[in-house]
N, C-alpha and C positions, 0 to 999 in steps of 0.2 A: 440476442441474449437478454431478453427482458421478460419480466412477468408483471402483469397488471391485473386488476380486477376484470373479470369476464365482461361486465357491463360496459367497460370502456373500450373493448376491442373494436366495436363498430364505429367508434369515433376517431380511430386512428386514420390519418391521411397517409395512404400508401405512397412511399417515396423511396428514393435511393440516393446514396452518396458515393462519390468516387475519391478514393484516397490512394496516393502513391504508396506502393508496397516497398518498404525499405527495411533492410536488415538491421537489427540491433548489433552494433559492432563491439566486440571485446577489445579493450585497450590494454588491460592489465589484470593479472590474477596472481594472488599470493596466498600461500598456506605454509604452515610450519608443522611438519609431521612429527617433530619432537615434542610438541605440546600434548598434554593428556586430554582425553575426552571426558565429558561428564559421565558420572555413573548412571544418571537418570535417563538421559536422552541421547547418549553417545555424541553430544555436541561439543566440539572443541571451541566453537565460535558462537557469538550471539549478535548483539546490536551493532549497527553501523551509524555513523554520523559524519558531518562535514562542517567546515568553517573556513573563513578567509582571515588571514592575519598578515600584516605588513606587505600587502599587495600580492600575496601568494595564497593558493588554495590547498586545503589539507583534508584527508580522509581519516576516519577513526573506526576501528573495529575492536570489540571486546573479545577476550578469550578466557579460558579457565584460569589463566595466569595473570591477566591484567589488561592494559589498554595499549594498543598498537597504533602508531600515528605515521601517516604517509604524506609525502608531498606529491600532489596530483596536478600541479599547475600545468606542466607540460605533458600533453597527451603522449608524447614519444619518449618521455623520460620520467616515469613515475617511480619513486624510490621510498623505501622506509626511512623515517627520520628519527623516531625515538620510541621508547617503551616505558610505560609507567606500571610497575608491579602493583597488583591489587593487594589490599591489606589481607584479604582472604584469597587463597589460591587452591588449585588442585581439582580433583574429580568431583568434589561436592558442588562446584560452581556451575550454574546453568545460565543465570541472567546477569548481565550488566546493562546499564543504560547511561546515556550521555546527553548533555545539552551545553551550549556555549553562551556566554554573555560577557560583554564589555572586556574582551581580551582574556577571558578565563574559560577553561573547560571543566565542567562539573561531571563527576563520575560516581556512580553508585553500583551496588551489587545486592542481590536478594538472597544470598546464602552465606552461612558461616558467620564468624565474628568479623563483620565487615565495617564499613565506615562511609562517610562522605569525603571524597577526595576532590581537591581543586588544584588545577595546574595553571601556572602563569604562562601564557603563550607569547609573551613579548620577546623571548629569546630566539624564536623561530626566524630563519629556517635552520638554525643550528641544533636547537633542542628545546624541550619544555622543562619547567621547574615545578616540582610538586611543593606547593606552599601551604597546603591545608590537608590534614589527614586525621579526622577525628570522628569518634562515635558519640560525641556529647549530645548532638541533636537527635540522631537516630543511628541505628546500627545497620539495618537492612532496608532496601527500597526496591520495589519491583520496577517502577518507572518514575521518571521525573519529567517535568515540563517547565520552561521558563517563559512567563509572559513579559517579554522585553519592554513593552510599552509602559508597564507599571512596576518593573523590576521586582517580580515575585517568583519565587521558586516553589513549585507544587511537588509534593513528595507522596507517592503511593506506597504507604507502609501500613497496611490494614485500612484504617481510615485515611482520609486525604488531609495532609498537613501543609500549611502555607507559611512560607518564610519571606521576609523582606530582604532584598538584595541592595538596599540603599548603600551599604558597604559590601561590595562583592566578596570580600574575604571574611566577612563576619555576618553570616545569615542570622536574622533574628526572628523569633516566632511571631506570627501574625494571627492565625486562627486555625481551627480544625473543622473540617466538614465531615460530619458523621453520616455513614451510609448503612443501609440495612445489613449488608454483608461486608463488602470491602471495595476499595477503589483499585481496579486493575491497571487502568491507563487513563489518559485524558488528553484533551486539546484545549488550550486557553487562548482567547483573544480579547484584549481590552476588558479584563476582569470578568468575562463570561466563560465559565468552565463547563465543558462537555465531558462528563465523567462516565467512563465505561465501567459498569458495575457488575461484570460477570453474569451470573444467573439472574440477577435482579433487573437487568436492562440498562437503559441510558438515563442519566440524570443531568439536568442543566441547572447551574447555580449562578447567581450574581455574587461574585466573590470580592466585591469592592469593600464590604464591611465585615467586621468580625461576626461570627455565628451566622453565616449566610443560610438562607432557606432556599429550597429548590424552586426554580421558575417553572419547571414542569418535569415530569418523569414519563419515560416510554418503557412500560413494563410488558406490553403485549404487542407483537408485530409479526409479520410473515417470516417463516423460516427462522424462528428464534432459536438461539443456542446460548453459548457463553459469550456475552457482549465483551469484545476484546479490545478494540482500538478504532480510532477514526480520525478524520481530518475535515476541516471546514473549507469550502470554496472561497475564492478571493472576494466574491461579492457578499459573502456572509449568509446567503440564502439556503445553502444546501450543505448537509453534513453526511458524509459517506463513511459508513462503519462496517466492520467485519465481526462476525461471530466465529470464535475459534472452535468450531465444531465441524467434524467431517460431513461433507455433503451440503453445507449451508453456503449460499451465495452472499455477496456483499449487498448492503442496503443503501438506497438513495433516499435520504430523509429531508423533506422540506422543513426548514426551521425559520422561514421568513416571519412566521407568527408563532411565538412560543406557546400560545394558547390553543394552537391547532397543528400539532405535529403530525405529518402525513408521510408515509412511505410511498414514494412515487414509483419506484421500480426496484428490482433486484437484478444482479448480474454477476457473472464470473465465467471464465473459460473453465469448464469442467472436463478435465481429461479422464476422470474416473469418478464413480459415485462417491468415493471417499476423499475427493479433492477438498482442500481446506485453505482459506485465506489466513494470513497472519497479520502483517503490518502494511499500511498504505499511507501515501502522502500525496497531496494535490498541489500541482503547480500549473497555473493558468488553466487551460482547458483539458488538462491531462491528469489522470490518476496513475501513480506509479505503485505497483503492488508486489509484495513478496508473498508467494503462495506455496509455502512448504515444499512438497514433493514436485510441484509443477514448475518452480523457478520464478523468474522475474517477468512481469507483464506490464504493458502500458495500455491504458484505455482512454479513448476520446470521450469526455463527459460533457461536451458542449451542448448536447441534448440529453438532459437527465432522464428522460423517458426512453431513450434509445442509446445506451452506452455501448460503444464498439471497441473491440480489441484491435489495436493498430501495431503492436510489436511485442515480441517475447524472446526470452533466452532461458533455456533450461540449465540452471546451475547445479541441479541436484542429480546425484547418481543413485538416490534411494528409491526403491519401488514404493508405490502408493500402498499404505498400510493403515487401515481404519483404527488401529490401536496405538499408533505412534505419532509423534511430532518430529519431523526431520526435514531437512532441505533449507530452502530460502527463508531467512529470518526477517531482514529489514532492507530498506532502501532509502536513499537520500538524493533528491534531484536538484537541490538549490546551488548548483555550481555553474560556471560559465561554459560556453562552447558546447553545450549539450552533454556534458559529462554527468553520469549518474553512478552513484555508489550502491553496491548491493553486498549483503553478507549472506553466506550459506553456512548452516550449522556444522556441516561436516567438511566443506570444501573451501571455506575461508573468504577472502576479500576480493571483490571484483570491481573494476571500473569499466563502464560502457560509454560508448558514444551513440546518442540517440538523436543527434541534430538533424539527420535526414528524415526522421519521422515527425518530430514535433514542429519542424519548420515548413512542412508541406501545407499547401492551401487546397481547399476543395475545388474541384472542377465542376462548375455549375451546368455544363453542357452534358447532362446526364444520359440522354438518349443515345449518345455515341458509344456507350459502353455495352449495354445489353438491353433487351426488351423481354419482359416476363408477362405472359398472358395465358388464359384470362386471370385477372387478379383484382378482386377476390376470385378464388377457385373452389370448386366442389371436389376436386381430386386431381384431374390431369392438368399439369402446369407445363407450358412450353417456354423454353428459354431460347431466344434468338440472339446470336452474337454478331455484333456489327463491325468486326474486324477479321483479319485472317490469322490471328494468333491462336495458339493452343491454350486452352483454359482448364483450370481445375474448378469444379463446382461442388460446393458443400451446402447442405441444408441443416440448419441448427434450430433446435426447438427452444421453447420459452425458458427451459431450465439450463440452457447453455450446452446441451448434449448434441453431438453430431449424429444425425439420423440418416444422412445420405452423403455419399462421396463418390465422385467420378473424376479421375485424374487427368484424362486427356479428352477434351471436348473441343470440337471445331464446328463452326457454323450454327448448329442448333442441337437441342436436347429436349426430350419429353420425359417428365417425371410423374409417376403415379403416387399421389399423396393420400389416396382415398382411405388407406388403412391407418393413417395417423390421427391422433387426437385433434379435434378442431381447435383453432386458436391462431396465435401469431407465430410465424417462423421467420428466419432470416436466410436468404440465399447469398452465399459468399462466393463471388466469381473472381478468380485471381489469375494473373500471369506474372511474369518477371517485371512487368512495367506498372502494374496497378492492381488494386482490389476494388471491386464494385460490390457494395452490400445493399441488398434490397429487402424490404419488408414484404412478407406474403401473408395474406389472410385466408386461412382454410376454413370454409363454412360448412 
């Protein structure tokens, strides 16, 4: 599931990896059918977040009515803890967003006569206390982000506004970052802000000083749409972002040199030509993605040029529709014991256990799984299986589309690829015990 410049295809070293195929396990699901849905997108729920307080772990999901908080510490006993009513409520509400800092939860909304709300988390596990609810600084915000290293709150409210949290209960204005159109979302680390600017692309700023100027702008790139959101890898060299546009894959951007921004690859599991990514977060070598109609996905990004899907769970009951935004909204993976939080616009709050996926190590004895030959191939490809298991074989093109599928294969299989477009493909060979993914070069 990669796309690269054609001239680079012949430089790819054909290889394979072996990953244990493990199921994403559902631990908990919550929804409240008494809550109203939004008028615009029929979504009762929106963003999800998580935090740790007093030695326990908590999950947060926004709804049309406010903020719902859950104790998720014990996988076997996840329970609702408290509810903070939004200043604005009802069917007009589509977006809420959250971030925590220094024992406080910051809550915003992008519709109605809303406000910035701050909850004191120190009373948990009993309850939370709303200690700030004011529209003095701003009324509405689409997204927020807190750079904890420098105690700064970034607010996407048309332009990008930056506030100091030197006093967490008294945010004070620091600066404004003016954008050609607007700031939709952003990621910030150590005063460097990666701003997703919708139709104008991606902007990178040094926000350490007032009136910051962009370090660089990415306004043209493959499969461009509405630049929506992104996340930085832990080494700081790669920024993976999504365009909230039907049929557009996520982008892997090399940001190791701000003067030479380069898209290394694009990827996404496309269950339909109108599949659409929404929000994604990176933890370690994995990217956790909420993909509207398709649900929750986990990708191994250890090789940025060859991103692989390693797990998924379809939270959505909505059919794919090129005119709508429905289904999985957000995800939060920064909890212990492999717990991951996911929100679905129509179906609510999910807690998953992905520990069996992200703890798996690669098996370097690759030839024991399967052999593919000839590779490169001009058309006919033979797959020889080196065990006695029944396998499913899929061929996936460079756009992430499945072009071949055979459910029950034993010993060997010959596939005619001569009618396919020349380029890179992936062969995904799976059993209940493992998945072997192989690159194929069709010449």
